Structure formats: C-alpha cells, structure tokens
C-alpha positions, 0 to 999 in steps of 0.5 A: 118761078122765074125771075128775070131783067131784075135791077134792084138797089136798096141805098143805105137808110132808104124805104123802097117799096116793090108793087107786083100782083099776086103770083109775079114772083116778088116773095120768090125774089124775098126768099132769094135775097134772104138765102132761102132759096139759091138764085140760079144766076146773077148777082145780089150783093149785100153790103157789097158782099155778092157771096153766095151765103145770104142767109142771116144778113137781113131781117126777113118778116114774112106775110104771116107773123110766125110767132112761136105759140110755145114762146112768150112775146119776149122770147120770140123778139129774141129768137134771132139773138138765140139762133146767133147764141147770144147769151140768154141773159143779154138776149132777153134784156135787149127783147124787152128793152125794145119791147119797152121802147115801143110800148109792148113791155106789159105784153113780155110775158103773154104767149101769141094766142092772147094777142090781137092779130095787129099785135103778133104783127107788131111783135113779129116787126120787132123780132126781125128789128132786133135780129138784123135792123139795118136790112130789112125785108118785109114780105107784105107783112100788114096785107091780112090786117083790116084797114085800120089795123093795117094803116096803125102798122104802116105808122108803126113801121115807119117810126121804127124805120126813122128810130133805126135809119134801116134800109127797107125792101118791102113788098106789096100789091096794093098801089095805095100801100106802096105809094102812100106817104105817112106823116112820120113822128105820128103817135100811135095811140092805139090800145089793144084790149086782149080778152081774159079768159075765165078765172082758173077756177071756172076753168077746173069747175067746168073740166071736172063737170065734162067728166059727169056723164062718165061717171053716172054711166059708170055708177049705172053699170055697177048697180046693174051689174049688182042688182044682176048678180043678186037677182040671178044668185050667180056663184061668186066663182063665175061672177062676184058682184062689185061690193064683194070685189071691194070687200075682198080689196079691202081685206087683202089690201096688204098683199095686192098693195106688196104686189102693185107696188111691184108692178108699178116699178115695172111699168115707170121704168118701162116707159121711161126707157119707152120714151127715150126709144120713141123720142130718138126713133122720131128724131132719126125718122125725121133727119132725112126722107132716106132714114124714114123709108128704111126705118118706119117698115120695121117699126110696123114689122115690130107690131107685127110679132106676137109679144108672147113669143118675145117674152119668153125669149126674154126669159130664157136670154134674161132669166127670172130678173126685172128686165123682161119685164121692164122690155116687154113694157117698152115694146108695148109703149114705144110704138104710139109715142115714136110714130105720135112724135115723128107725125109731129116732127114732120108737121112743122110749118114749112114758112117758119122753117123758111124764117130759121133758114133765113137767120142761118140756123142750123139743123139741131136749132131748127129742130131744138127752137121749132120742130121738137117744141111743135111736136110735143102735143102729138108726142103726148097725144102718144105718150097718153095711149102708151100709158094705157097699156103700159100696166098692162104690159107689165101684167103680161110680163109677170105672167110669162115669168115672175116672182112677184106682181100683180100678174103672178097675183092674178095667175095664183088666185085663178089657180086657187079658184078665187075669182073675187081676188082676181076682179080685186087686182083687175080693179087695181090695174084699172085704176092704175091706168087711169092714174097714169093716163091722168098723170100724163094730162097733168104734166102736159099742162104744166109742160104745155100752158100756151097749147091749152091756153090757146084751146080754151080761148077756142 
C-alpha cells in the first residue's frame, strides 16, 4: 500500500474523522501512526516528537475488539498497564474504577465470550483509553455492529471524549458516521442482558450422558467375549474370560498394585520431563523462522528412530535404574506436545500481535500475554495424546530392562504361562491410561475455564 500527499493535524482535544472508501489506505495510515508499520518517507510528530519510535504514544483500537478470551473484562482493560509493567494491584484498581465510572463494573469478572458485540467494543475502547487517553486512534471500531448498537456506542464514545478531552482520530467509510453530530451528555440507558449458561449440574449430567454409548458398547463387547469363551470352551492359556481376568486381578492385587506404583512413578516423571521439553522446543520453534527450519526436521527424524534401539542403548549407558525408563517415556510423549504447542503459538492472530506492538510490548511480553495463553488449548490437545502413550512407554522401558513394574510383571507372567495375569496387567494399564487422559482433561477445564465456557455456549 502506497500513501502520498497526506497532510493531517489533530489539535489537543479535537475529534477528527477520516472518511474514505474501503481499501484506500486508512488502516495502513493508522498502523504507521501507531508504530505498527514504518514509513519510508515523510514525518509524523506526536506531541511535537517526530522520532521514529511511535509505539506506545497513542491508544490504538483496531476494527475488531481483539479481547483476550483467557482474560476477564477487567484484565482486558488493564492489558496496556501490564505491558507498561504497572504493579498488578494498581493496574487492577485503575481498570475497575474506569469500568465503574462508565457503568460496566458488574461485568468486571466476566469473560469476553459472555458479552454481546456492543459490550466487547465498549471494553476494547476502555482498554484503549486506560492505556493512553490523550491521543486515541479508532479504526472504524463500530462498523460491524447493527445500527442501533452502533448509534449507542457512538454516543458512548462522545461521552468518553468529553470526559477525558482526548484528541481523537476516527476512521470510517460511512459518511453519515463521520459527519454526524450528536448532542453530548445524553445518558446511555442501554441495558445488555447476558444469556446465562446452563446450570453446572445440568452441564455435568449432559457430559456424563455423552459417554453412555461408549459404556454400552464396552458392556456389549465384554458380554460377547464371555459368551464366546464359554460356548467354545477356549483354553484359559489362550484366551481367558473377562470374569476370570477380574478374579485374577482381585486375587493378585497386592503384587499387581506394587508393580503398578513403580510404573506410575516412571510415567509421571517421564510426562513431566516431556512437558518441559515440549514447551521449550515449541518456544524455540516460535522464536524465529530460522530456528523452525533448523529444528523441525530433526524433530521428525527423532520419531523415525526405533525406540527399542534407543532403550537398549540407554540401558547400556545408564544401567538398570529408573532413569532409562523415564527417558523412554519422555521420548514417547514430547513430540505431540511440542508440535501441538508450536502450532498453537504460530496461530496467534496477527491483528492482536499488532495491537501489542502498538503498545510497545517486548517480544517476551507478547509471548507471555498473547502467544502462550492462546496456545494452551493446542498444548492440552497434544498433552492428552501424550497421556495415552505414557504408560505404554514406561512398560516398554521395563520390558527392555528392569526389576519392577507392570512390564516386568507381564513378562514373568508370560514366561509362567499365566496368561490370565497378563490380561489382568493389561486391564490395569488401560485403566491407568484412561485415568491419565481424564486427569489431563480435568486440569484443562480448571486451567482454561474461558475456553470450555465459550465452547459450551456454542
């Protein structure tokens, strides 16, 4: 986009509307003024300063509200203060007072997904005002709203302008919006009714009911298995009946439990190491395109190496300790975590990154405030996949070399032709994997209430 022959001045306390058709460069001009893009010629002076570093010298509001879904309304309003490293308590107080001043205090603890379009625009406008109220750049902020809501928000904006005596540069392609004059001071009496989600009890019942078909299928398959074994008189040394497996599990629970604890310890430690390694690799992949091109192929290559070969080498290098098993679990689990998280980091919305850039946020602030929280749903998706592999990885490590664990227990039972005990250990392995998968899902719901709340409303 090329901009030429632009001569524009906005006096202190002045409200200037910039009107033009779509695609004529209005947003590009705003990005340049806000410091998101650099100009190649000409001069821009803000408060008499014509320096090239303009980021942070204006309050920039793009066309979309760009509220962070993992932050409450209050936390979204104080985003700019967080970028400026204002103490958390002081920033929270300033945000809440501004919300209270303009009638939005009751929504301070709500997530953006619970708000209407007009409410989100109001919150985005307060975020802009709290960051820099002296000079506001408003890039057609109400264009996507319906006529009544747009009129209400325009009146609300004029109230803000008269309250703070801000200098405002307002973009629009609607001549009526840019040329209209509203009588300031009129009270905005719009009340937004936020639809409430279903009660927590009903939501839990619905989630439990959704597992009904899977439960029915499992019972049906087990019943068929039992009937086939009894009808065909298959030898227990080949295929024991489900009831025999349960009986063997109960009778040998003491020994099985002791080995299960060992396997679970290896699994948890390996998963912890995989999470740390996966997050570190994802951040490295997101650091630069050069790092991604350098590291990503080797991540893929690492998955082509047979784990059994590495397990034997680890056994030779580190001996019959718990460390080789932990490393095997880590190698099993880190890849889906790293790739899922890296994809989540790379999918950050460009307009949101531009907003942080206009606030003069550092690279690490952008990572901490936007990229990493936004990547958490993808991270947990990878973690759930890894959780299903983890117990198998620990058992595989024990098979290669160990003195205790479910892998050793199954190996000894196989050598003794106690096939029913092998199936009992397999049952415990499956239950452990399901429990880990469920635990990850529970942690995800507790850590990302904004994500699951929005999904439930949809």
